[in-house]
Each structure stands twice: as structure tokens, then as C-alpha cells.
mmCIF file of the N, C-alpha and C atoms, coordinates in Angstrom:
data_MODEL
# 
_entry.id   MODEL 
# 
loop_
_atom_site.group_PDB 
_atom_site.id 
_atom_site.type_symbol 
_atom_site.label_atom_id 
_atom_site.label_alt_id 
_atom_site.label_comp_id 
_atom_site.label_asym_id 
_atom_site.label_entity_id 
_atom_site.label_seq_id 
_atom_site.pdbx_PDB_ins_code 
_atom_site.Cartn_x 
_atom_site.Cartn_y 
_atom_site.Cartn_z 
_atom_site.occupancy 
_atom_site.B_iso_or_equiv 
_atom_site.pdbx_formal_charge 
_atom_site.auth_seq_id 
_atom_site.auth_comp_id 
_atom_site.auth_asym_id 
_atom_site.auth_atom_id 
_atom_site.pdbx_PDB_model_num 
ATOM 1   N N  . UNK A 1 1  ? 94.492  130.887 43.705 1.00 0.00 ? 1  UNK A N  1 
ATOM 2   C CA . UNK A 1 1  ? 95.604  130.691 42.976 1.00 0.00 ? 1  UNK A CA 1 
ATOM 3   C C  . UNK A 1 1  ? 96.596  131.561 42.696 1.00 0.00 ? 1  UNK A C  1 
ATOM 4   N N  . UNK A 1 2  ? 96.086  132.796 42.893 1.00 0.00 ? 2  UNK A N  1 
ATOM 5   C CA . UNK A 1 2  ? 97.041  134.002 42.725 1.00 0.00 ? 2  UNK A CA 1 
ATOM 6   C C  . UNK A 1 2  ? 98.241  133.866 43.914 1.00 0.00 ? 2  UNK A C  1 
ATOM 7   N N  . UNK A 1 3  ? 98.014  133.339 45.117 1.00 0.00 ? 3  UNK A N  1 
ATOM 8   C CA . UNK A 1 3  ? 98.786  133.120 46.094 1.00 0.00 ? 3  UNK A CA 1 
ATOM 9   C C  . UNK A 1 3  ? 99.886  132.305 45.640 1.00 0.00 ? 3  UNK A C  1 
ATOM 10  N N  . UNK A 1 4  ? 99.651  131.226 44.902 1.00 0.00 ? 4  UNK A N  1 
ATOM 11  C CA . UNK A 1 4  ? 100.640 130.186 44.644 1.00 0.00 ? 4  UNK A CA 1 
ATOM 12  C C  . UNK A 1 4  ? 101.559 131.001 43.448 1.00 0.00 ? 4  UNK A C  1 
ATOM 13  N N  . UNK A 1 5  ? 101.096 131.818 42.737 1.00 0.00 ? 5  UNK A N  1 
ATOM 14  C CA . UNK A 1 5  ? 102.059 132.527 41.795 1.00 0.00 ? 5  UNK A CA 1 
ATOM 15  C C  . UNK A 1 5  ? 102.767 133.383 42.393 1.00 0.00 ? 5  UNK A C  1 
ATOM 16  N N  . UNK A 1 6  ? 102.358 134.093 43.421 1.00 0.00 ? 6  UNK A N  1 
ATOM 17  C CA . UNK A 1 6  ? 103.102 135.021 44.222 1.00 0.00 ? 6  UNK A CA 1 
ATOM 18  C C  . UNK A 1 6  ? 104.232 134.192 45.023 1.00 0.00 ? 6  UNK A C  1 
ATOM 19  N N  . UNK A 1 7  ? 104.029 133.116 45.448 1.00 0.00 ? 7  UNK A N  1 
ATOM 20  C CA . UNK A 1 7  ? 104.822 132.240 46.191 1.00 0.00 ? 7  UNK A CA 1 
ATOM 21  C C  . UNK A 1 7  ? 106.129 131.966 45.184 1.00 0.00 ? 7  UNK A C  1 
ATOM 22  N N  . UNK A 1 8  ? 105.848 131.531 44.284 1.00 0.00 ? 8  UNK A N  1 
ATOM 23  C CA . UNK A 1 8  ? 106.880 131.086 43.087 1.00 0.00 ? 8  UNK A CA 1 
ATOM 24  C C  . UNK A 1 8  ? 107.554 132.451 42.639 1.00 0.00 ? 8  UNK A C  1 
ATOM 25  N N  . UNK A 1 9  ? 106.932 133.592 42.606 1.00 0.00 ? 9  UNK A N  1 
ATOM 26  C CA . UNK A 1 9  ? 107.812 134.749 42.227 1.00 0.00 ? 9  UNK A CA 1 
ATOM 27  C C  . UNK A 1 9  ? 108.778 135.215 43.365 1.00 0.00 ? 9  UNK A C  1 
ATOM 28  N N  . UNK A 1 10 ? 108.112 135.210 44.629 1.00 0.00 ? 10 UNK A N  1 
ATOM 29  C CA . UNK A 1 10 ? 109.055 135.724 45.846 1.00 0.00 ? 10 UNK A CA 1 
ATOM 30  C C  . UNK A 1 10 ? 110.024 134.642 45.958 1.00 0.00 ? 10 UNK A C  1 
ATOM 31  N N  . UNK A 1 11 ? 110.013 133.518 45.902 1.00 0.00 ? 11 UNK A N  1 
ATOM 32  C CA . UNK A 1 11 ? 111.108 132.504 46.302 1.00 0.00 ? 11 UNK A CA 1 
ATOM 33  C C  . UNK A 1 11 ? 112.122 132.567 45.201 1.00 0.00 ? 11 UNK A C  1 
ATOM 34  N N  . UNK A 1 12 ? 111.549 132.736 43.868 1.00 0.00 ? 12 UNK A N  1 
ATOM 35  C CA . UNK A 1 12 ? 112.443 132.729 42.847 1.00 0.00 ? 12 UNK A CA 1 
ATOM 36  C C  . UNK A 1 12 ? 113.329 134.095 42.702 1.00 0.00 ? 12 UNK A C  1 
ATOM 37  N N  . UNK A 1 13 ? 112.615 135.072 42.972 1.00 0.00 ? 13 UNK A N  1 
ATOM 38  C CA . UNK A 1 13 ? 113.502 136.465 42.910 1.00 0.00 ? 13 UNK A CA 1 
ATOM 39  C C  . UNK A 1 13 ? 114.311 136.389 44.056 1.00 0.00 ? 13 UNK A C  1 
ATOM 40  N N  . UNK A 1 14 ? 113.787 136.145 45.244 1.00 0.00 ? 14 UNK A N  1 
ATOM 41  C CA . UNK A 1 14 ? 114.675 135.977 46.403 1.00 0.00 ? 14 UNK A CA 1 
ATOM 42  C C  . UNK A 1 14 ? 115.900 135.323 46.361 1.00 0.00 ? 14 UNK A C  1 
ATOM 43  N N  . UNK A 1 15 ? 115.523 134.069 45.754 1.00 0.00 ? 15 UNK A N  1 
ATOM 44  C CA . UNK A 1 15 ? 116.868 133.225 45.567 1.00 0.00 ? 15 UNK A CA 1 
ATOM 45  C C  . UNK A 1 15 ? 117.760 133.891 44.503 1.00 0.00 ? 15 UNK A C  1 
ATOM 46  N N  . UNK A 1 16 ? 117.381 134.332 43.584 1.00 0.00 ? 16 UNK A N  1 
ATOM 47  C CA . UNK A 1 16 ? 118.211 135.000 42.535 1.00 0.00 ? 16 UNK A CA 1 
ATOM 48  C C  . UNK A 1 16 ? 119.101 136.247 43.115 1.00 0.00 ? 16 UNK A C  1 
ATOM 49  N N  . UNK A 1 17 ? 118.329 137.116 44.030 1.00 0.00 ? 17 UNK A N  1 
ATOM 50  C CA . UNK A 1 17 ? 119.067 138.142 44.646 1.00 0.00 ? 17 UNK A CA 1 
ATOM 51  C C  . UNK A 1 17 ? 119.992 137.635 45.625 1.00 0.00 ? 17 UNK A C  1 
ATOM 52  N N  . UNK A 1 18 ? 119.817 136.787 46.457 1.00 0.00 ? 18 UNK A N  1 
ATOM 53  C CA . UNK A 1 18 ? 120.672 136.116 47.375 1.00 0.00 ? 18 UNK A CA 1 
ATOM 54  C C  . UNK A 1 18 ? 121.784 135.706 46.840 1.00 0.00 ? 18 UNK A C  1 
ATOM 55  N N  . UNK A 1 19 ? 121.634 134.778 45.922 1.00 0.00 ? 19 UNK A N  1 
ATOM 56  C CA . UNK A 1 19 ? 122.662 134.136 45.303 1.00 0.00 ? 19 UNK A CA 1 
ATOM 57  C C  . UNK A 1 19 ? 123.678 135.181 44.395 1.00 0.00 ? 19 UNK A C  1 
ATOM 58  N N  . UNK A 1 20 ? 123.055 136.073 43.852 1.00 0.00 ? 20 UNK A N  1 
ATOM 59  C CA . UNK A 1 20 ? 124.019 137.061 43.018 1.00 0.00 ? 20 UNK A CA 1 
ATOM 60  C C  . UNK A 1 20 ? 124.728 137.869 44.187 1.00 0.00 ? 20 UNK A C  1 
ATOM 61  N N  . UNK A 1 21 ? 124.200 138.195 45.177 1.00 0.00 ? 21 UNK A N  1 
ATOM 62  C CA . UNK A 1 21 ? 124.869 139.054 46.289 1.00 0.00 ? 21 UNK A CA 1 
ATOM 63  C C  . UNK A 1 21 ? 125.931 138.244 46.941 1.00 0.00 ? 21 UNK A C  1 
ATOM 64  N N  . UNK A 1 22 ? 125.683 136.801 46.977 1.00 0.00 ? 22 UNK A N  1 
ATOM 65  C CA . UNK A 1 22 ? 126.900 135.907 47.552 1.00 0.00 ? 22 UNK A CA 1 
ATOM 66  C C  . UNK A 1 22 ? 127.841 136.052 46.563 1.00 0.00 ? 22 UNK A C  1 
ATOM 67  N N  . UNK A 1 23 ? 127.601 135.837 45.094 1.00 0.00 ? 23 UNK A N  1 
ATOM 68  C CA . UNK A 1 23 ? 128.542 135.689 44.166 1.00 0.00 ? 23 UNK A CA 1 
ATOM 69  C C  . UNK A 1 23 ? 129.434 136.962 44.151 1.00 0.00 ? 23 UNK A C  1 
ATOM 70  N N  . UNK A 1 24 ? 128.755 138.200 44.257 1.00 0.00 ? 24 UNK A N  1 
ATOM 71  C CA . UNK A 1 24 ? 129.428 139.420 44.201 1.00 0.00 ? 24 UNK A CA 1 
ATOM 72  C C  . UNK A 1 24 ? 130.332 139.580 45.546 1.00 0.00 ? 24 UNK A C  1 
ATOM 73  N N  . UNK A 1 25 ? 129.766 139.114 46.531 1.00 0.00 ? 25 UNK A N  1 
ATOM 74  C CA . UNK A 1 25 ? 130.729 139.368 47.823 1.00 0.00 ? 25 UNK A CA 1 
ATOM 75  C C  . UNK A 1 25 ? 132.036 138.309 47.835 1.00 0.00 ? 25 UNK A C  1 
ATOM 76  N N  . UNK A 1 26 ? 131.655 137.116 47.174 1.00 0.00 ? 26 UNK A N  1 
ATOM 77  C CA . UNK A 1 26 ? 132.696 136.428 46.864 1.00 0.00 ? 26 UNK A CA 1 
ATOM 78  C C  . UNK A 1 26 ? 133.707 136.824 45.900 1.00 0.00 ? 26 UNK A C  1 
ATOM 79  N N  . UNK A 1 27 ? 133.251 137.376 44.812 1.00 0.00 ? 27 UNK A N  1 
ATOM 80  C CA . UNK A 1 27 ? 134.203 137.768 43.818 1.00 0.00 ? 27 UNK A CA 1 
ATOM 81  C C  . UNK A 1 27 ? 135.061 139.009 44.288 1.00 0.00 ? 27 UNK A C  1 
ATOM 82  N N  . UNK A 1 28 ? 134.399 139.996 44.857 1.00 0.00 ? 28 UNK A N  1 
ATOM 83  C CA . UNK A 1 28 ? 135.117 141.094 45.399 1.00 0.00 ? 28 UNK A CA 1 
ATOM 84  C C  . UNK A 1 28 ? 135.249 141.294 46.887 1.00 0.00 ? 28 UNK A C  1 
ATOM 85  N N  . UNK A 1 29 ? 135.606 140.031 47.329 1.00 0.00 ? 29 UNK A N  1 
ATOM 86  C CA . UNK A 1 29 ? 135.806 140.078 48.849 1.00 0.00 ? 29 UNK A CA 1 
ATOM 87  C C  . UNK A 1 29 ? 137.016 140.671 49.248 1.00 0.00 ? 29 UNK A C  1 
ATOM 88  N N  . UNK A 1 30 ? 138.220 140.653 48.696 1.00 0.00 ? 30 UNK A N  1 
ATOM 89  C CA . UNK A 1 30 ? 139.221 141.536 48.984 1.00 0.00 ? 30 UNK A CA 1 
ATOM 90  C C  . UNK A 1 30 ? 138.969 142.970 49.076 1.00 0.00 ? 30 UNK A C  1 
ATOM 91  N N  . UNK A 1 31 ? 138.223 143.511 48.018 1.00 0.00 ? 31 UNK A N  1 
ATOM 92  C CA . UNK A 1 31 ? 137.953 144.726 47.940 1.00 0.00 ? 31 UNK A CA 1 
ATOM 93  C C  . UNK A 1 31 ? 136.939 145.221 49.100 1.00 0.00 ? 31 UNK A C  1 
ATOM 94  N N  . UNK A 1 32 ? 136.086 144.513 49.324 1.00 0.00 ? 32 UNK A N  1 
ATOM 95  C CA . UNK A 1 32 ? 135.046 144.652 50.383 1.00 0.00 ? 32 UNK A CA 1 
ATOM 96  C C  . UNK A 1 32 ? 135.710 144.564 51.829 1.00 0.00 ? 32 UNK A C  1 
ATOM 97  N N  . UNK A 1 33 ? 136.710 143.691 51.992 1.00 0.00 ? 33 UNK A N  1 
ATOM 98  C CA . UNK A 1 33 ? 137.344 143.788 53.335 1.00 0.00 ? 33 UNK A CA 1 
ATOM 99  C C  . UNK A 1 33 ? 138.258 144.951 53.599 1.00 0.00 ? 33 UNK A C  1 
ATOM 100 N N  . UNK A 1 34 ? 138.500 145.527 52.446 1.00 0.00 ? 34 UNK A N  1 
ATOM 101 C CA . UNK A 1 34 ? 139.339 146.827 52.711 1.00 0.00 ? 34 UNK A CA 1 
ATOM 102 C C  . UNK A 1 34 ? 138.391 148.135 53.266 1.00 0.00 ? 34 UNK A C  1 
ATOM 103 N N  . UNK A 1 35 ? 137.159 147.833 52.917 1.00 0.00 ? 35 UNK A N  1 
ATOM 104 C CA . UNK A 1 35 ? 136.112 148.845 53.195 1.00 0.00 ? 35 UNK A CA 1 
ATOM 105 C C  . UNK A 1 35 ? 135.394 148.526 54.577 1.00 0.00 ? 35 UNK A C  1 
ATOM 106 N N  . UNK A 1 36 ? 135.159 147.242 54.622 1.00 0.00 ? 36 UNK A N  1 
ATOM 107 C CA . UNK A 1 36 ? 134.303 146.747 55.831 1.00 0.00 ? 36 UNK A CA 1 
ATOM 108 C C  . UNK A 1 36 ? 135.064 145.818 56.509 1.00 0.00 ? 36 UNK A C  1 
ATOM 109 N N  . UNK A 1 37 ? 134.795 145.560 57.935 1.00 0.00 ? 37 UNK A N  1 
ATOM 110 C CA . UNK A 1 37 ? 135.579 144.406 58.578 1.00 0.00 ? 37 UNK A CA 1 
ATOM 111 C C  . UNK A 1 37 ? 135.498 143.138 57.959 1.00 0.00 ? 37 UNK A C  1 
ATOM 112 N N  . UNK A 1 38 ? 136.430 142.447 57.950 1.00 0.00 ? 38 UNK A N  1 
ATOM 113 C CA . UNK A 1 38 ? 136.508 141.061 57.350 1.00 0.00 ? 38 UNK A CA 1 
ATOM 114 C C  . UNK A 1 38 ? 135.467 140.135 57.993 1.00 0.00 ? 38 UNK A C  1 
ATOM 115 N N  . UNK A 1 39 ? 134.984 139.846 59.206 1.00 0.00 ? 39 UNK A N  1 
ATOM 116 C CA . UNK A 1 39 ? 134.072 138.977 59.607 1.00 0.00 ? 39 UNK A CA 1 
ATOM 117 C C  . UNK A 1 39 ? 132.787 139.203 59.186 1.00 0.00 ? 39 UNK A C  1 
ATOM 118 N N  . UNK A 1 40 ? 132.500 140.479 59.036 1.00 0.00 ? 40 UNK A N  1 
ATOM 119 C CA . UNK A 1 40 ? 131.195 141.065 58.467 1.00 0.00 ? 40 UNK A CA 1 
ATOM 120 C C  . UNK A 1 40 ? 130.960 140.741 57.176 1.00 0.00 ? 40 UNK A C  1 
ATOM 121 N N  . UNK A 1 41 ? 131.982 140.763 56.335 1.00 0.00 ? 41 UNK A N  1 
ATOM 122 C CA . UNK A 1 41 ? 131.953 140.401 54.817 1.00 0.00 ? 41 UNK A CA 1 
ATOM 123 C C  . UNK A 1 41 ? 131.841 138.951 54.831 1.00 0.00 ? 41 UNK A C  1 
ATOM 124 N N  . UNK A 1 42 ? 132.512 138.077 55.613 1.00 0.00 ? 42 UNK A N  1 
ATOM 125 C CA . UNK A 1 42 ? 132.292 136.734 55.485 1.00 0.00 ? 42 UNK A CA 1 
ATOM 126 C C  . UNK A 1 42 ? 130.978 136.361 56.057 1.00 0.00 ? 42 UNK A C  1 
ATOM 127 N N  . UNK A 1 43 ? 130.390 137.075 56.975 1.00 0.00 ? 43 UNK A N  1 
ATOM 128 C CA . UNK A 1 43 ? 129.041 136.638 57.621 1.00 0.00 ? 43 UNK A CA 1 
ATOM 129 C C  . UNK A 1 43 ? 128.071 137.084 56.588 1.00 0.00 ? 43 UNK A C  1 
ATOM 130 N N  . UNK A 1 44 ? 128.042 138.066 55.819 1.00 0.00 ? 44 UNK A N  1 
ATOM 131 C CA . UNK A 1 44 ? 127.231 138.494 54.738 1.00 0.00 ? 44 UNK A CA 1 
ATOM 132 C C  . UNK A 1 44 ? 127.363 137.367 53.625 1.00 0.00 ? 44 UNK A C  1 
ATOM 133 N N  . UNK A 1 45 ? 128.438 137.042 53.203 1.00 0.00 ? 45 UNK A N  1 
ATOM 134 C CA . UNK A 1 45 ? 128.683 136.137 52.141 1.00 0.00 ? 45 UNK A CA 1 
ATOM 135 C C  . UNK A 1 45 ? 127.841 134.691 52.623 1.00 0.00 ? 45 UNK A C  1 
ATOM 136 N N  . UNK A 1 46 ? 128.268 134.265 53.726 1.00 0.00 ? 46 UNK A N  1 
ATOM 137 C CA . UNK A 1 46 ? 127.600 133.116 54.241 1.00 0.00 ? 46 UNK A CA 1 
ATOM 138 C C  . UNK A 1 46 ? 126.246 133.032 54.329 1.00 0.00 ? 46 UNK A C  1 
ATOM 139 N N  . UNK A 1 47 ? 125.740 134.103 54.841 1.00 0.00 ? 47 UNK A N  1 
ATOM 140 C CA . UNK A 1 47 ? 124.199 134.253 55.039 1.00 0.00 ? 47 UNK A CA 1 
ATOM 141 C C  . UNK A 1 47 ? 123.458 134.341 53.822 1.00 0.00 ? 47 UNK A C  1 
ATOM 142 N N  . UNK A 1 48 ? 123.947 135.084 52.857 1.00 0.00 ? 48 UNK A N  1 
ATOM 143 C CA . UNK A 1 48 ? 123.328 135.304 51.587 1.00 0.00 ? 48 UNK A CA 1 
ATOM 144 C C  . UNK A 1 48 ? 123.347 133.956 50.735 1.00 0.00 ? 48 UNK A C  1 
ATOM 145 N N  . UNK A 1 49 ? 124.470 133.290 50.956 1.00 0.00 ? 49 UNK A N  1 
ATOM 146 C CA . UNK A 1 49 ? 124.425 132.157 50.028 1.00 0.00 ? 49 UNK A CA 1 
ATOM 147 C C  . UNK A 1 49 ? 123.546 130.855 50.834 1.00 0.00 ? 49 UNK A C  1 
ATOM 148 N N  . UNK A 1 50 ? 123.449 130.856 52.083 1.00 0.00 ? 50 UNK A N  1 
ATOM 149 C CA . UNK A 1 50 ? 122.721 129.933 52.653 1.00 0.00 ? 50 UNK A CA 1 
ATOM 150 C C  . UNK A 1 50 ? 121.198 130.342 52.489 1.00 0.00 ? 50 UNK A C  1 
ATOM 151 N N  . UNK A 1 51 ? 120.771 131.648 52.565 1.00 0.00 ? 51 UNK A N  1 
ATOM 152 C CA . UNK A 1 51 ? 119.388 131.965 52.278 1.00 0.00 ? 51 UNK A CA 1 
ATOM 153 C C  . UNK A 1 51 ? 118.986 131.921 50.819 1.00 0.00 ? 51 UNK A C  1 
ATOM 154 N N  . UNK A 1 52 ? 119.957 132.206 49.920 1.00 0.00 ? 52 UNK A N  1 
ATOM 155 C CA . UNK A 1 52 ? 119.547 131.676 48.555 1.00 0.00 ? 52 UNK A CA 1 
ATOM 156 C C  . UNK A 1 52 ? 119.426 130.333 48.184 1.00 0.00 ? 52 UNK A C  1 
ATOM 157 N N  . UNK A 1 53 ? 120.244 129.542 48.849 1.00 0.00 ? 53 UNK A N  1 
ATOM 158 C CA . UNK A 1 53 ? 120.121 128.119 48.567 1.00 0.00 ? 53 UNK A CA 1 
ATOM 159 C C  . UNK A 1 53 ? 118.752 127.460 49.295 1.00 0.00 ? 53 UNK A C  1 
ATOM 160 N N  . UNK A 1 54 ? 118.434 127.938 50.415 1.00 0.00 ? 54 UNK A N  1 
ATOM 161 C CA . UNK A 1 54 ? 117.134 127.748 50.979 1.00 0.00 ? 54 UNK A CA 1 
ATOM 162 C C  . UNK A 1 54 ? 116.066 128.167 50.300 1.00 0.00 ? 54 UNK A C  1 
ATOM 163 N N  . UNK A 1 55 ? 116.117 129.414 49.719 1.00 0.00 ? 55 UNK A N  1 
ATOM 164 C CA . UNK A 1 55 ? 114.929 130.011 48.683 1.00 0.00 ? 55 UNK A CA 1 
ATOM 165 C C  . UNK A 1 55 ? 114.843 129.309 47.605 1.00 0.00 ? 55 UNK A C  1 
ATOM 166 N N  . UNK A 1 56 ? 115.940 128.834 46.804 1.00 0.00 ? 56 UNK A N  1 
ATOM 167 C CA . UNK A 1 56 ? 116.049 128.027 45.825 1.00 0.00 ? 56 UNK A CA 1 
ATOM 168 C C  . UNK A 1 56 ? 115.367 126.663 45.896 1.00 0.00 ? 56 UNK A C  1 
ATOM 169 N N  . UNK A 1 57 ? 115.552 126.077 47.014 1.00 0.00 ? 57 UNK A N  1 
ATOM 170 C CA . UNK A 1 57 ? 115.050 124.694 47.612 1.00 0.00 ? 57 UNK A CA 1 
ATOM 171 C C  . UNK A 1 57 ? 113.487 124.767 47.535 1.00 0.00 ? 57 UNK A C  1 
ATOM 172 N N  . UNK A 1 58 ? 113.113 126.013 48.413 1.00 0.00 ? 58 UNK A N  1 
ATOM 173 C CA . UNK A 1 58 ? 111.593 126.258 48.423 1.00 0.00 ? 58 UNK A CA 1 
ATOM 174 C C  . UNK A 1 58 ? 110.987 126.457 47.155 1.00 0.00 ? 58 UNK A C  1 
ATOM 175 N N  . UNK A 1 59 ? 111.675 127.105 46.304 1.00 0.00 ? 59 UNK A N  1 
ATOM 176 C CA . UNK A 1 59 ? 111.164 127.536 45.043 1.00 0.00 ? 59 UNK A CA 1 
ATOM 177 C C  . UNK A 1 59 ? 110.841 126.228 44.159 1.00 0.00 ? 59 UNK A C  1 
ATOM 178 N N  . UNK A 1 60 ? 112.096 125.303 44.252 1.00 0.00 ? 60 UNK A N  1 
ATOM 179 C CA . UNK A 1 60 ? 111.802 124.047 43.281 1.00 0.00 ? 60 UNK A CA 1 
ATOM 180 C C  . UNK A 1 60 ? 110.826 123.290 43.959 1.00 0.00 ? 60 UNK A C  1 
ATOM 181 N N  . UNK A 1 61 ? 110.945 122.998 45.267 1.00 0.00 ? 61 UNK A N  1 
ATOM 182 C CA . UNK A 1 61 ? 109.775 122.042 45.820 1.00 0.00 ? 61 UNK A CA 1 
ATOM 183 C C  . UNK A 1 61 ? 108.659 122.749 45.651 1.00 0.00 ? 61 UNK A C  1 
ATOM 184 N N  . UNK A 1 62 ? 108.282 123.830 45.740 1.00 0.00 ? 62 UNK A N  1 
ATOM 185 C CA . UNK A 1 62 ? 106.997 124.582 45.280 1.00 0.00 ? 62 UNK A CA 1 
ATOM 186 C C  . UNK A 1 62 ? 106.346 124.170 43.866 1.00 0.00 ? 62 UNK A C  1 
ATOM 187 N N  . UNK A 1 63 ? 107.346 124.454 42.890 1.00 0.00 ? 63 UNK A N  1 
ATOM 188 C CA . UNK A 1 63 ? 107.068 124.084 41.602 1.00 0.00 ? 63 UNK A CA 1 
ATOM 189 C C  . UNK A 1 63 ? 106.585 122.741 41.240 1.00 0.00 ? 63 UNK A C  1 
ATOM 190 N N  . UNK A 1 64 ? 107.259 121.720 42.100 1.00 0.00 ? 64 UNK A N  1 
ATOM 191 C CA . UNK A 1 64 ? 106.956 120.424 41.863 1.00 0.00 ? 64 UNK A CA 1 
ATOM 192 C C  . UNK A 1 64 ? 105.839 119.810 42.714 1.00 0.00 ? 64 UNK A C  1 
ATOM 193 N N  . UNK A 1 65 ? 105.212 120.742 43.726 1.00 0.00 ? 65 UNK A N  1 
ATOM 194 C CA . UNK A 1 65 ? 104.001 120.384 44.244 1.00 0.00 ? 65 UNK A CA 1 
ATOM 195 C C  . UNK A 1 65 ? 104.224 119.834 45.598 1.00 0.00 ? 65 UNK A C  1 
ATOM 196 N N  . UNK A 1 66 ? 105.396 119.951 46.301 1.00 0.00 ? 66 UNK A N  1 
ATOM 197 C CA . UNK A 1 66 ? 105.666 119.365 47.505 1.00 0.00 ? 66 UNK A CA 1 
ATOM 198 C C  . UNK A 1 66 ? 105.317 120.283 48.626 1.00 0.00 ? 66 UNK A C  1 
# 
């Protein structure tokens, strides 16, 4: 049963971290593009947003027992 709690914790924290990083890269995209190449910032933003959405989906489905 401890494994199930770890699953919820990992997917929940992972989703939160990915979505916060996507929000930060979205809000500060212009500043980040001055420091890093533009396509890299866009790739990071898209990847973290999709990963966050996927982890959130896994977390919700796991909580509801699917």
C-alpha cells in the first residue's frame, strides 16, 4: 500500500513542478529568449506543459482507481 501513496506523491509533485515551470517559461518567455535561443525556450515550454498535463492525468486517474 505504500507504493500507491508514493505513486500519488510522485505524480502530484511532478505535475505541479512541470506546470509551474511551463507557467514561468510562458510568463518570462521574452526575457528567456534574450538569454537562450528562442526554439529551445519554446521546446522547454511545450515539453514541460505536456509532461505536466500527462502527470496530472495520471495522478487523477490513479486517485479515482483507474
